[in-house]
N, C-alpha and C positions, 0 to 999 in steps of 0.2 A: 884512426880506428873507430872512434865513437861515431863519426859521421857515416862511415861505410856500413856500420852495423845498425844504422837507424834509417830504414827505408822511408823516404820522405812521404810517400803516399800513405803508409801505415800510420806514421806519427800525426800527420795533418788530419787523417781520417778519424782520429780520436776526438777531434774538436769540431769537425763539420762534415757534412755529407758531400762526397765527391762523386761525380758522374762522368761517364765517358764523353769527351769532347771531340774525339776523332784525332787521327794523326799521332796517336800515342800520348795524348794529353788528357788531363782530367780537369773538371771545373766545378766550382761551388760558389756559395755566397761568401764574400770576403768577411772575415771576422773582425776587421779593423775599421769598418765603416758600414753604415746602413745602405742597403741597395735592394732593388726589386729583381734585377736581372743579374745572373752570375757573371762576374768579371774576374774572379780569382782563378788562376790557372796553375796547374801543377804538372811538371814534366818529369815523371819518375826516372826516365833514362838518363836525364842530366842531373837529377837530384836537386832541382830548383823549383821555386814557386814565384809567381808574379801576379800582381793585381793591376789591371789596366786602368782602373779608376783611381787607385791610390798612387799609381806610378812608382810602386815600391816592390821589392822582391828580395830573394836571397836563397840561402840553403836551409837545411833542416834546423841548424843551430839558431840561425837568426829568427826563424819562425817561432821557436820555443821562447827565445828572448822576448819577442814582441807580444806573443799571446799570453804568456804567464808573467810578463813584466819582470824578467830575470836579468841578472848580469850575465856576461859571457861565461864565466866559470860556473855559475849556478845552472845555466842551460846545459852545459857539457855534463855536469854531475847528474842532472835529471835524466838525460839521454843515456848516460853510462849505466845508471841504476836500472833503467828500463831494459837495456840490452844485456845486463848481467856482466858488465865489464868493470874490473877493479882498477881504480885509478891510482897513479903514483904521483905524489906531490913533491915539488921542489921546496927547498928551504925547510927541511924537516923530513924529507924522504917519504917512504911508504908508511902510512898510518892506517893499519887495518881497522875497519869498523868505525872510523872517526872522520866524518865529513867536515869540511871547513866552512861551508857556506851556511848562513843563517837558515835559509829555506830548507835545506836538507836536514838540518838539526831539528827544526820544528816538525817536519814531516815524520822524522824518525820518532820524535816524542809522541806524536799522535798515534802512530802505528803501535808503539809499545803500550800506550794507554788502551787502545782498542783490544789488544791481546790480553791485557790485564783484566779489563772489564768482562770480556767474553769468558775467561777462565772462572771468574768469580760468580758467574750466573749459575754454576753448578754447585755452589756452596750452600750449606743449610740455611744461612742467613738470607739467601736470595729467594727463598720460597715465595714471598709476596710477588716478586717479579715473574717467576715461573707461573704462578697462579694467574697473574694478569694476562699473560700470553695465552694460557690454556683456556681461560674463560672466553677469549675471543677467537678460539678455534685454531690457535697456532701450536704446533709441536716444537720440541727442542730442535729438530732438524730444520724447521723453518727459521728458528732464531739463529741457528748457525749459518744458514744461507745468507741472511741479511746482516750478520755480525752483531746481533743484539748482545748486550752485556748488562752487568749489574755493578753499580758503584756502592761499595760498603758504606754503612752508616757510621763512618769514622771521619775524623778531621784530617788525618794525614796518611791514609792508607795508600793512595796513589802517589802522593808526594814522596813518601819514603821509598816506594818501589822504584820510581824513576830516578831518584837520587842515587840509588844503588846501581842503576844502569848508566851512570855517568852524566846525567843531565843536570844542569845548573838551575838554581832557583830562578834566575833571570829568564831562562828558556821556558820554564814551567809557567811563569807569569805571562810571558809574551805569547805563548801558544794558547792561552786561555784555559789551560787544564787546572790551574790553581789561581786563587785570588789572594790578595795580601791580607793577612791577619795581623793581630797585634804583636804576635811573636814570630812572624814570618809567614811564608806561604802555607795555605791550607787548601784542601781539595775543593774545587768548585762544585762538583757533583757528589752528593752524599745521600745514600738510601734511595737511589733512583734507578729505574730501568733506562738503559741507554741504547741509542742507535748511532752508529758511526756515519758521518756525512762525508761522502767522497766526491772528489772532482771528476771530471770526465775521463781522466786517465786511470782512475781507481785508487788514487792516494787518499788516505784519511786526512781530512783537513779540519774537522770539527765534530761536535757531538750534539745530539738532541736528547734531552732527558725528561722522563715523566715521573712525577712524584708518586710514591706508593703508600706513604704513611698519611692517613687522613689528618693527623695532628700536625703535620708539617705546614708551617705558615708560609712557605715559599710558593712561588707560582706553580700552576699545574704543569706547565712545560717550561723548561729552562734550556737555553741554547748557549753554545760557545759564543762569546762576544766577538766583535769584529777584530780580526788579527791580520798579520801580513799574509796569511794563507786563506782566510775565510772572509769573503765579502758576500753577505747573505742576499744582497740584492741581485746577484748574478749566479747563484748556486741553486740547483734543483736536486732535491733528494731523490735518489734512484736513477738519475740520468746515466750514471756509469753502467747500470744494468740494462737500461732501456734503450740506449742510444742506437744500438744496431737494429733493433726491431722498429724503432721510430723511423730510421732511414729506410728500412725494407718496406714497411707498411705505409709510409708517408702519413703517419698518424701519431699524435701525442695526446695522452689523456692526463689532464691536470686534476689532482685530488688535493685534499687539505692536510692530511696527516701521514705520519710514518706508517701507522698500522693500515691506513687505506692503501698505501703503495704496496705493502706486503699482501694485503687481501687481493688486490687487483692482479698482481703477478702470479699469485698462487691460483687464481681463478681463470687464468687464460687471457689476461689483459696485460701483456708484458711491456706495454708502452706507457705505463703510468709513472708519473713523477709528481713531486710536491715541493712547495716552497719550504724554507727552513727558517721559522721565526719571523717571517714578514709576509706582507701581502704580495700577490702577483703583480709584477711591475715591468718597466721597460727593459731592465737588465735580463729578466727571465725571457722576455720576448726575443731578445737577440740570441740567446742560447738556443732556444727552440727553433728559430728560423734557420740557424746554421745546421742544426741536426736534420731538419726537414728539407733543406735546400728549398726554402719557401719562395719559389719563383713562379708558380703556376696556381691560380686560384681554383682550378678544376681537378687538381691531382692530390691535394693534401687535406688533412683535417686536424683541427685542434679542438678537443672536446673538454670543456670545463665541467668537472663533476664535483659539486659542492653539497654540503648538508642542506636539508630542506628548511632549516630554521632561519630566523631573521638574519643572523650573521652570514649564513651561507648565501642567502638571497642578495645581501649587499655585496658579497664577494663576486657573485656572478655579474651584478650590474657594474662593478668595477671592471670586470673583464670586458664589458661592452665598451667602456671608454678606450680600451686598448685594441679593440677589434681592428681598427683601421691600420694598426701597425703590422698586421699580418696580410700577406697576399692570399694565402690559402683560406679555405672556408673554416669558420669557427662555429662551434656548436655548444650546447649546454645540455647536461643530463642531470636531472634532479629527481630523487626518489620521492614520490608523493607522500609517503608516510614519514619522511624526514630521516630515514636511516642512511648512515654513511656507508661506503663500500665495505668497511670492516664489519659493522653490525649486520649489514645485508648478507654477507657471506656466512657469518656465524649463525644467523637465524633461518636463512632460506637457501643456503648453499651457493657454490660458485656459479651456477647457471644464472642466478638472480643478478650477480654482478655483471656478467656478460650482457644480460638483457637490459640492464640499466644503461650501459654504454650504447647498446643498439638502439635504444629509444631516444637517442639524442635529438634535439631540435635546434635549428639555427639560433644563434645568439640574439639576432634581431627579433625573432619571433618570441623568444623567452622574455626579452626586455619589454616588448609590447604587451604580452600577456600579463606580465607582472604589474604593469600599470592598470590594465583592465580589472585585475583582481581587487583593486582598491575601491571600486565603485559598485553601486547597485545597478546592474544592467537590466533590471526588470522595469525600470522607469525611463521615460524620455529624458528627464533631467540627468539621471545617472549615466545613460548612454552618451549623451552629449558631453558631459564632463569627462567621461572615459575617452571619448573620441579626441578631445582637445589634448588630454594628457598623452595619449598614444601618438598623436600627430607630432608632438614635440620630439618624440623618439625617432619617428620615421623621417622627420625633416633633417636629421643629422646623418642619414645614410647618403654617402656621396654619389653613388651610382643612381642617376635619375630613373632609369628603367626599373631598378630594384626598388626604389622608393614607391613608384606607381604600383608595382606588383604587391608590395606590402600594404599599400592603401586599399587595394582590392581585397586582400585577405582580412584586413581590419574591418571592412564593411561586413564580411561574412561572420567574423568572430563576434561582432556587436549585434548581428542579427538585424541590421538596418535594411539591407537589401536595396541600397541606393548608392551605387558605386560613384556616380558623378558627384553627389554631395560630399562623400567622404574624400574623394580625390581633391575636390576644391578646398576642403578644409585643411588637408595635409599640405597642399601647395601654399595656402595662405600662411601657415606656420613656417614653411620653408622660406618664404619671402621675408617674414619677420626676423627669422634667424640671420638672414643675410643683411638686413637693414639695421638691426640693433645689436646690442651686446649679446654674446652667446651665453645662453643660460643652460645649466645642466638640466636634463629632462627629469631629474629626481626632485628638483626644487619646485615646490608648489607655487602656482601663480596667484596673484591677488584675486580675491573674490571666490574663495572656496575651491581652489584647485583648477580654475579655468582661466584662460587668457581671452581677452577681447569680449565683444558683446555677442548677443544671440541674434545675428542677422539672418538666421536660417534655422531650420530644425530638421530632425530626422524624418524621412518619409519612407514608408514601407510600400513596396510594389503591391498593387492591389488595394492599397489604403490611401487614396488621395487626400484624406482628411488629416492624417497624422503628420502635419507639417507646421512649421512656424513661419515667422516672417509677416510682413504687412499684408493686409487684405488685398486681393487682386481684383481687377475688373473695374476699377474706378470708384466713384462716389456711390454711397448707398442711397436708394430712393427715399423720399419722404415717407414717413409712416412706418418704416422698418426700424427696429431698435438700432440706434446709432446713427440714423439718417436725420435729415432736416426735420424739425418739428417733433422729434422723439427724444426720449432720454438717452443719454450716452450709453453705449455698450462698452463695458470694460472687460477686456480679455475674452470677448465673445459672450458675455453674460449680461442680461438685463439687470442693472443695479438693483439690489434688494429682492430680486425674484428668487423663488425656490430653485435650488440647484446652482445659484450663483456662488455659493460657498459650501464646501464639503461635499459637493456632488461627485459621484464616481466617474462622471464624464469629464475628460480633459478639455480645457478651453481651446477653441480654434477661432480665428478671425471670422466675423460674420460677413461673408461675401456672397451676395445673392446670385452672382454669376457662377459660383462653384457648383458643379453638377451634384455633388453630395448634399449640399445645403438645399438645392432645389428639390431633390427627391424627398428629403426629410420634411421639407416645408409642404410638399404636395400631400404627403401622408397625413400631416397634421390638419391640413385644410379638409381632407376627406373625413377625418375623425370629428372635426368640428361641424362641418356642413352636412355630411351624409353619414352619420354614425351607424345607420342600419346596414349600409354596405360594408362597413368594416367589422363590426361586431367583435367576437373573440379573437380574430386574427390580429387586430391592432393591440388588444389588451395583453396578449402574450409576449409582445415585444418588450424586452427588458430595458432598463435605463441606459445600458451601453449602446442601444440601437440608435440613439440620438446624440450626435457628437457636439452640436452647438448647445451651449447652456440655455439660451432662450427656448430652444426646442425641448430640452430636457425639463425645463420649468413647466411648459404647457403639458407635456406628457405626464408629469407628476400631478398636475392639476386635474387632468382627465381621470387618472387613476383614483384620485381622492374623491371624485364625484361618482364613483361606481363603475367607471369604465364605459367605453363606447357601447357595449352590449346593454347597459342599463339606461340608455337614453330613451326618452318617450318620443316626442316629436322633435324635429330639427330646431324649431323656434324655441321650445321649452329648454332644449339642451343648451343652446347658446346662452340663454338667460341664466341657467344654473351655473355654467362655467364662469360667466362674468361676475355673478354674485359671489362665487367661491374664490375668485382670484385674490391673492394676498395683498396686492397693491395696484396702483393705477398703471404701472408699467406693464405688468403681466396682463392686466385687464385690457389695455390698449392693444397689446399684441394679439390677444384672442379675438378682439373685434376685427383687426386687420385680416386675420386668417378666415374669419367668417364671411367676409365680403369679397376677398380676392378670388379672381376667376381660376378655375381648375384648368389644367392643361390636357384636356381630354382630346385624343386624336380622332374625333368624330365630327361629322358635319354639324350635328345639332349641339355639340358641346356638353352633352349630358353623360355623366359617368354611369357605368353599370358595375355589376359585381365582378366581372372579369377584369375590368380596369382597376378596381380597388384591390383585388387579389394580386395583380401584377405589381402595383406600386408598393404594397406592403411586402411582397416577396423581394422586391429590389432593395428596400430598406434592410430587411433581414439578411439579404445576400451581402450587402456592404458590411454589416456587423460581423457576419461569419468570415468575410475576407480579412477584417481586422484581427479577428481571433486566430485565423490561419497564420497571419504574419507574426503574431505573438508566439504561437507554437513553433513556427519555423525558427524564430529567434532563439527560443529556449533550446530547440534541438541542436542548433549550431554550437551552443555553448556546452552541450553534454558530450562527454567522452563515451563512445559506444562500447568501449572495453571496460573502463573503470566503473561506469554507471549503466550497465547493460539493462537491468530491470526498468529503471526510470526511462531510459532511452527507448526501450520497446513500447512502454506505455504511451510515451509522448508521440512516438511514430504512429501508434494505433489511433490516437486522438486526431492526428493530422489527416490520416486516411479517411476517418469518419467525417471530419469537417469538409474535406474536399468533395466527398460524395454529396454532402448536404448542399454545398455551394453549387454544384453542378445541377441539382434538382431545382434550386431556387432560380438559377440563371434561365433555365428553360421556362419556368413559371412566369418570370418577369418579362419575357420576350414580348415586345410590342407595346410596352407601357408608355414609351415616349417616342 
């Protein structure tokens, strides 16, 4: 009778999602082992199930035995209760209202406790509990929908009630409803607001309780301990309410608390579930995969929605570690102002909760951006450190194509605009991960959060100077700082020269074959040899126009001598510069600039005003290009929705800079 009144598809469908497999059969992910492709088949016409991977099967009773770890009599009792069938027992006959199995007794005790707590929520003493719910936007009807209750602030209120219903002290202790006191069992929950925790079939198996009295020295939240019914590592609060919508929408939303689940369901997000007294782990993954029938990465979604505080961020990063356990796509939704779904609904309405879930981002993207947020992305050093930290995250993505796509995105988020460099860096970290011990991406590497050396630097398109690495083009000629017969150039700066320390100009290797070095050097030669041709146009070039520190030192020297427009004759001008030089190194470099031939594209080799204007325009154009790269980098990091005024201003700056660069390019045409 019990077997016939328990349709196997309906019973199994309460534990996992089943889909049509054709030929009158259904299929789903096996609940007894991990698998990516469904191999668990159900044939309703025959009342049987079979897993081709496990090579095991049976009828509906055997399924309940295995999935709930029950004995045969307990499985029959469970199905009988589900079907509304009253059982008759041998050796004692018909015993109305008294189940013999331990599981049924514990379930009955929890159900009786849930009814007791729900009834007490209406008592005058429960006013703090009702106020707690009301302050968060919940009505009594909402509390009834989720079974909320109140535990009286008494030592034995529930214990006395359940004893009167025929439950023994041993059953109260085993169910976790009571704890052992000095004179016997006492209520585990006292003066708290409670939520009943149900299994997938809807049976109450545990409780979560929130303290209401600020003077209560107990924990903020208190849960039922592990019992024969309650294994917190494999139970999701709200799954009994959400399971059908999860199967229908192929989406699950993971939140942190009981009130968050309530807020989501009441806001039109009926797929929300939460853990109960523990972090999200492998057991919860298995439950969700069964409900989602997680066998296709393009059809399902798991959205982790955690608080925006540090603990919530850590919880999301823990979810990253479990991402590979899912086949479906995983996402993260975090409210920027740190509000959880409950507070969000209370302050901004149900639409805000739906918008939060709609704004989800892939979990990989969130983990990468979380790493980037730890660094100052306005400096090359910060961007390189952030790149290495994020590269360790990307290196853990198994799909190579997806790794490369996130490397491209990382380049954009950093504002480097050098995809090849970022891809190489990511692949380098991937190779290290394969070659050495696997390190969690959250663990900082030695040396201030970076791994490895700086064998390269970020380069911005349009800015061939902003690069690291060794000087290119071979040895530096004699007479040039750093070359034979000259003082060593350290980090691109003449030792002891102005601008060698504290300069606003970043160091670059001094490579005379670098086109940018050549342009800057040509402008300095013009300012030293032919100041009358340069005049104010040279003087208005700011310190950032010269990227090499030796060049910046000479530019500062010229400015200190009154600028090119203050020069009298060329000879007197060179003498003045040499006399004002701070040391022999700078003095020697000025001498070199004064005698080195200009690269004038004329037969007579004599520069004119047009040539000088073109060279200076080229120097300024390179400086504007660097500025454009910086603005683009900042623009990439701005959210056009959350920071609209700043985004619009920055975009306006970019447009103006592009227009200026276009004019300078035209002016510089023909210089070289």
